[in-house]
N, C-alpha and C positions, 0 to 999 in steps of 0.2 A: 681698628678692630683688634681685639685681644687675641692672643695665641690660642686660648681656649676656643673661641669662636672659629678661628681658622681650622683647628683640628676637627671640630664638630662638622663643619661644612666640607671637610676633605675626606671624610671617612669612606666615601664611595670610590675613591681613587687609590689604586695600588699600582704605582708605576715603578716598582722595585726592579723591574727588568728593562727600564727605559733610561735614557740619558738626554740631557739638554745642555746646550751651550748658551750661556748668557753673556752678552757683551755690552758693557756700559762703563763709561769713564768715571762715573760717580760711584764711589765705594758704598755709600749709604744705599743706593739703589740695588747694588748686588746683594747686600745684606737683607734688604727688604724682600727681594725675590727669593733668596735662599730660605728665609724664615717662612715665607708664604707657601713655598713648595715642600718644605720639610715633612709635613704629614703625609705627603704622597709617596715618600721614599724614593723619589727620582734621584739619579746621580746627576750632579750639577758640575759642569766645567765653567769656570769664570774667566773672562778676559776684560781688560780695561782699555784696550785699543783695538782698532780694526785689524792691525797686523797680528796681534795675539790671537784674535778670533780665528783668522784664516789658518794660522799655524796649528792651533788646537784642533780645528776641524780636520785638517790634513792628518794630524797625528792620532786622531780618535775616530775612526770610521764608524764606530757604533753609535755615534750621536744621532738621536732620533728627531731633534727639533732645535732650531736656533731662535733665540730671542735677541734681537739686535737693536741697540740704540743707533739712531741715525746720525746724530751730531756728536762726534768724538774728535779730539785733536789728532793731528797727524793723518792717519788714514780714517776717513769717515765711514759710516755704516754702508753707504751706497757703494763705495769702492770695494769694501770687504764683501758685500753681497755679490758684486760682479765676479770677484775672484773665486768665491765659494761656488757660484753657479757654473764656473768653468770646470770645477771638479765634480760637482754633483747637481744635477738638474731637478732632483726629486725631493731632497730633504726639505721639509716645511721650514720656512723662515717667516717669523712675525716681527715686524718693526715695532719698537717700543720707544715712543717719543714724547717729550714734554711739550711739544708744540702742536698747534692745530695742524691739520693736513695742509702742508705747504708744498712748494715745488720739490723740496728734498724728499718729502714723504711720497709724493706722486711718483717721483723718480724711483724711489725704493720699490714701489709696487710695479712700475714698469720694468725694473731690472731684476725682478724675480721674487719679491716678497709675496707670500700668500695672503697676508692680512697685516693689520697694524692695530696697536693698542696705545691709547693716549695715557700719559702719566699725569697725575697719579692715578693708579688703578686699585680698586679693592681686591684683596687677595682672592676672594671667591670668583670674581670676574676673570682675573688672570688665569686661575685654574680651569675655569670653564672654557676659555678661549684656547688654551693649550690643549685641552681634552678634545677639541674639535679636530685637531691635526695629529695627535699622538696615538690615537687608537691602534 
């Protein structure tokens, strides 16, 4: 999808007063999400490990939503979700995974994710899913 299409589809969303934490060990996925969400004006915190995600969340209590990859080296998304849920039970967490719903993803939902999105995802679907939780 071209950037022009993303911008056209995102005109209804102004999240300039919102922030999101995106955790994914694949840099290209972080860039894709950043470009997809850019028209919404949301502030994006990026982490490439579960440990970074937990620390960024602790350091930035204004984060309104977390988009968490489940399979990451070192600390995986499930472990990061557990630690974040110890700090905050209410922040919406969406699992973002390249795999079909497996035991890890079921565990993620059991451990406190509000929803999940399969990779790859179209930018407009990503924005719509985030909008369900970030209002």
